[in-house]
N, C-alpha and C positions, 0 to 999 in steps of 0.2 A: 872806363877803356884808357890805356894809358900807352907810353910810349917804354918800350927795351931797347936799350943801348948794348947789340953785343960783336965787339970789335969796331968795323967800322960799315956796318948792318944796322938799320935801325929798321922796329917791325914792330909792328900794329899788332896788340895781344888784349883781350876777357878774359876776366872771370866769369866762371860760372859755377854754380854751389852744387855741390854734392853732400854726400855723407859721409863724408871723411875730411870734409873744409874744401876751399875754392880752388880749384881748377884753372891755370892757365893754360889759354891756345893763342898762340902765335898766328903773327900774320901767314908765316907758308899753309899754316894747318890750316886756315880759314879756306884761302885761296884749294887748297885740296880739298876739300870735304867737298864746295859750295861746285869745284867740275866733275866730282864724281855723282852728283845728287844731280849735277844735268847731261850727262853725258850716261849715265847708268851702267856706268863699267869703270873699273880700275883701272884696266888696259887701256882704252879713249882715251880718260882724264891723264892719265901718265902723259899720253903722245903727246896732247894738248900742252901740258905742261910741260914737256919737253923734259920731263924726270925719268925715273926708273919705277917700275909699278912696284915693286917691294916696299919703295919709303912711303910712297903715297898710303901702300896696305899698313904698316907698318903705324902711322898714324891713327889710321882708323882706328888699329886695336886698342892702341896705347888708351886713345879716347875712350872708346865703350870698356876699356877695364877701371877707368879711373870714373865714367858715370854710371858704372854698375847697370847699364843700359844696353841694347845695342841701338845701331846709330842704321843700319842698313838690313835689309833682312833679303838675304841672299837663295838668291829663284835661278833656275835653270838657265835662262835668259838675261839676267844679269841681275845687278840690285838695285832695293826699291827704299824709300825712307820711309821707315818706321815710326810709330805715334810722335817715341823721343826723339826724332832724325827731325821730324816736320817742325818742332820746338828749335832743336836746334836751329836750322839751318835756316829759319827763321831770323833769328837773332845775330847768326853768320850774314845773312846778306842787308841788315841793315848797318850792322857793323863795319862794313866793306863800304857800305854806300856813304855813312856818316865822316869815314875818313879821305874817300873821293869829294865830300861835298868842303871840307875840311881846308884840300890841299889847295883842290880851286878856289877858296875863300881868299888865302893866305899868297897866293896868284894873282888874285884881283885886286890885293892893297899891295902889289906893286906894280900895281900899272898894268898887269897882263889881261888882253881878251881871251885867253888860253883854256881849253878845257873839251870835253865831249860829250855830246847830246843824244839820248838813245830816245827817239821816238817811237811809238807803236801807230800803225796805221791802218788802214783796209784798201785793198789792193783799187778801186775803185778812186780811191786817193791818191793813191798813190801815184796814179799813173797821170796823174793829171791837175789839181790844186796846190797837192800839197808836194808835188813835183817841181814845181814854181814858186813857191814858196821856200824851197829849202835850195835854188837854185840863185836866188836873189839873195840870202842871206850869205850864200857864201862868197858870194858878189865882191858884200861887203864887210864880212870877216872870214876872209879866209883863213885865220887862225885858228879859227873854234872848227872841230870833228865833228861830224853828225852821222848817228848811227841810223837807218832807218830800219824798223820791223813790221811786216805785215801779216797778218791775220785777220779771221772774222771779230765779232765788236763782243764775244764772249772772249778770246783768244787775246786782243787788244784791252781790253779791261782787265785779265787777270794779272798781262806782265807788268800794267801799272800796281796794281795791287800788291804784288807780289816784288817787287821791284829791279822789275828785271828791264823795265824803261823809265826813264824819265818821266815823260808827256803824253798823250795820247792824242790825237786829232781824229775824229770817227763820229759816224751815224748813229743816232739814236738809243745811246749806251744807255742800259739801266740804272736806273739809282743803284748806289752803294757805299754804305757808310766807307768804305775803306777809299772812297774817290774824294777829291776836292773837284766842283768845276769851276776852272777858271772864266769861262766863259758860254754862249749857246746862243750859236746865229740859228733863225725859222723861215724857211723859206717854203714858199711851194711846187707841189711838181706840175709839169707839162708834160701834153700829150707833143715828143718829137716825132716830124713826120718829113718827109723831102721834099725841095719845092714845088713838085709836079702832084702831090698828093690833093686828093677833094678838098680836107678839110686846112688847106695850106694857108687859107686867109680867112682864117675864123680870126678875132679878136681875144676868144677865150672857147671851151669846150666842154661839154660833159661826156662824163666816163662812158656813159650810155652812146650817146656817140659812138665814141670810140670802137665799140664792141661790133659794130658793123664790118669792121676792118682785121685781117691778122694778125695777131698779138704776138710782137716778141718783147716776154716779159724778163724780170733777174729772176733768175731762182731762188727757192726757200730759204738759201744760206744767208744770204745778201738780206737785212733789214729792209731795204728797197721793197720788198716783196709784202711788208705787211702793212706797208705806206700805201701803196699800190690799190691791194685790196681792200683798202677801209674808205677808198673812192669809189667804190661800188657798189650800184642799186642794191636796195635790197632783195634777197632771194634769186639775185644775177651773179650767176659761174662765171669763170674769167681762164679762157680755153686759148692757154698760148699754142703757136704755131711753134715759137721755140724758147725753150728756159737756156738760160745761160749765166754764168758769173762771170762773164766778161762784160762789162761795160763797152770797150771795144766793138765786139761781135756785137752789141746790141747798134750802136748807132751807125754802125755797117752795112746792117739790116733794114735798119728804118731809111737808109739812101735808095733804097728799093721798093717803089711804088708796088702794091698799097697798103705796106708792111707800117706798122704804128711800135710805139716804145714810148715807155715813162721814164721820164730824167728830171733831175730839176735844173734850173737855169744855167747854174755856173758848170755844169758837169757838158756842157756844148756849147758855150760861149763861143771856142774858136771856130768849130764848124760853119756857127751863124754866121761870126764877121764873113767870112769865106764864101759864103752863099750855099752850101752845101747841104745844111739841115736849119728846117724852121720850128721853133721852140711854142706851144700854143699852148698857156695859161689853162689849170682845171679849174673847172667851177665846183663850187662846196665843201661842204665839211671836210676833215678827215686825210687832206691831201698835204697837210703839212710836215717835212721833212728836218729834224733837228742834227744841226752839226756842233759838235763839240770836242773843247780842250780840257782834258782836266789832267791831273797830278792828283800822288798820295796825299790822303789827308794828313796823314803824321811825318812828318818831315818838315824838311824844308827845301827849293831846288839850291842845286847849284848856280854861282852867276851867271855861268853860259846857260843851264837849262832855263832860267829865268827870263835872259835875255831873250833867248830865243822865242819863248812863247808870248809875251810882250810884243816880239817884232810879230808875229803868224796874227795875234789877234787883229794887230793894225792893217797888215794885210788881208783879212779874211774879212775884216769891215770894209775898205775899200772897193774888196771884190763885189759884194751885196749893196751898196752905196750904190756902185756902178749897175749894176742888174738893176 
């Protein structure tokens, strides 16, 4: 990768091999093609980029001609990357990210702590622990901007692997050679009930005891459901009266006796402090939930990304020590 100066404009460029020799792809084309791939539409990409759709289309056609391979498949409802396009877009995004990291590192050398961190996480965390970490970080480092993207665990892992996010904080993420685990915290689930619930005074509780009461469970889109089912006795079937992907709804219903739900200690620390809910640890194996912080295995984090990751690790470690 090198820098090409055109008048007063400096543009990033990369060289791509082709049958007729190297192709020079400039920074503007990188951004155009990346945006079209994200939007699936030249018109939508042009609107986002504030340029003419004809200019975006021209870049695509010229590059396809030079590569002698189609980048996009033209479909009735939009554009889809071809196999060649998938290879190209991965290279483009790695190049754009490398450029951003380079700029951040230069700014860091100047004594500036600026930059942007893109974090992928789950809705349950975004509404609780991650929101607290972000607020605390912003208070100490207001010059760093944070972009939070929410999805299920598969989406979260893919966002980091594809370079759409710098970091992920999420539960029970699967092993992936494209990803590097920076930290992992393990803690047991518990039954969450109202103070007036018949089980509220227990020090610990078995899942078999909980089955006597109406269950409010995470639906199968959440990894929490797998952990809960792993604690069930052999041949027992969990029959929920309510299934939801909303942790807030689970806690709201748990406040109403005799409902019972299952969460981890960190999810309900605020409600425990106010006396609204009671957390009772579940006995037996299989009730551990893994909270992961991870980043891409290839490349390096920007100074801002590395700093935020360390901050998040310290805050989470302190939270687990308190619990």
